[in-house]
C-alpha positions in Angstrom: 109.4 27.0 48.5 107.3 24.8 50.4 107.2 26.0 54.3 109.7 28.9 53.6 107.3 31.6 55.2 108.3 34.6 53.7 108.7 36.7 57.1 112.1 35.5 56.7 114.5 37.0 54.5 116.3 34.5 53.1 112.8 33.2 51.5 111.8 36.3 50.3 114.9 36.8 48.6 114.4 33.4 46.8 111.3 34.0 46.4 112.2 37.3 44.7 114.5 36.1 42.4 112.9 32.7 41.2 110.0 34.4 40.0 112.0 37.4 38.6 114.3 35.1 36.5 112.3 31.8 36.8 112.8 28.4 38.3 114.5 27.3 35.0 116.6 29.9 34.4 120.2 28.7 34.1 120.8 31.2 37.0 118.4 29.5 39.5 119.7 26.0 38.3 123.1 26.5 38.9 122.4 27.4 42.7 119.5 26.3 43.9 119.5 22.2 44.2 115.7 22.5 45.3 114.9 23.6 41.7 116.1 20.8 39.5 113.8 18.4 41.0 110.6 21.2 40.4 108.5 19.7 37.9 105.8 22.3 36.9 103.0 20.2 34.8 101.3 23.6 33.6 105.2 24.5 31.9 106.4 21.8 30.6 108.3 23.1 27.8 110.1 25.1 30.2 110.3 22.4 32.5 111.8 19.2 29.7 114.1 22.6 28.0 115.7 23.9 30.9 115.5 21.9 34.0 119.3 20.8 34.4 118.5 17.4 36.6 115.0 15.6 36.9 113.7 15.3 32.9 116.9 13.5 32.3 116.2 10.8 35.5 112.9 10.6 35.0 113.9 9.7 31.4 111.1 12.5 29.6 114.3 13.4 27.3 117.1 12.3 25.9 120.3 12.6 27.8 124.2 13.4 26.7 125.6 10.3 25.0 123.9 7.2 26.1 122.8 9.1 30.0 119.1 7.8 29.5 120.4 4.3 28.8 122.7 4.1 31.6 120.1 5.5 34.2 117.5 3.1 32.7 120.1 -0.2 33.4 120.9 0.9 37.0 117.4 1.2 38.2 116.9 -1.8 36.6 119.5 -3.4 37.9 118.7 -2.7 41.8 117.4 -5.5 44.0 115.6 -3.4 46.5 114.3 -0.3 46.8 112.6 1.2 49.7 110.2 4.8 49.4 109.4 6.7 51.9 106.6 8.8 52.0 105.5 10.8 54.9 101.6 11.2 54.9 101.1 15.4 56.5 104.4 16.1 54.3 105.0 20.0 53.9 107.8 20.0 51.8 106.9 17.7 48.9 104.5 19.2 47.1 102.4 16.8 45.2 103.8 14.4 48.7 102.9 11.5 45.6 106.5 12.6 43.7 108.1 10.7 46.9 106.6 7.8 44.5 107.5 8.7 41.0 103.6 10.5 41.6 103.4 14.1 40.4 100.3 16.4 38.8 98.6 15.7 35.4 100.4 17.5 32.6 98.9 20.7 32.5 97.7 21.2 35.9 99.1 22.2 39.2 95.9 20.5 41.8 95.3 17.1 39.9 
């Protein structure tokens, strides 16, 4: 969790749970909304297999039924889209993911 100081009891607790059971465990996915938006480019197999939201909405994997085609047609039907990215954002990493960018597959830095 970016900018969550480990001096905070809640941040320490969350960091401990995530490090022990994993961000893609159903325990974390079911209880921490931010975990559903985490795309670990260095661990794509676990991300695609267990992340409850982002791989479906990004059309990276096939969702149940015709969910992917519904997401796609809904997105294509937009007449306007506003995306905001803060230059010094410290909560979203990489900040370019606010505009559909993300790290190269296999990397946590590029």
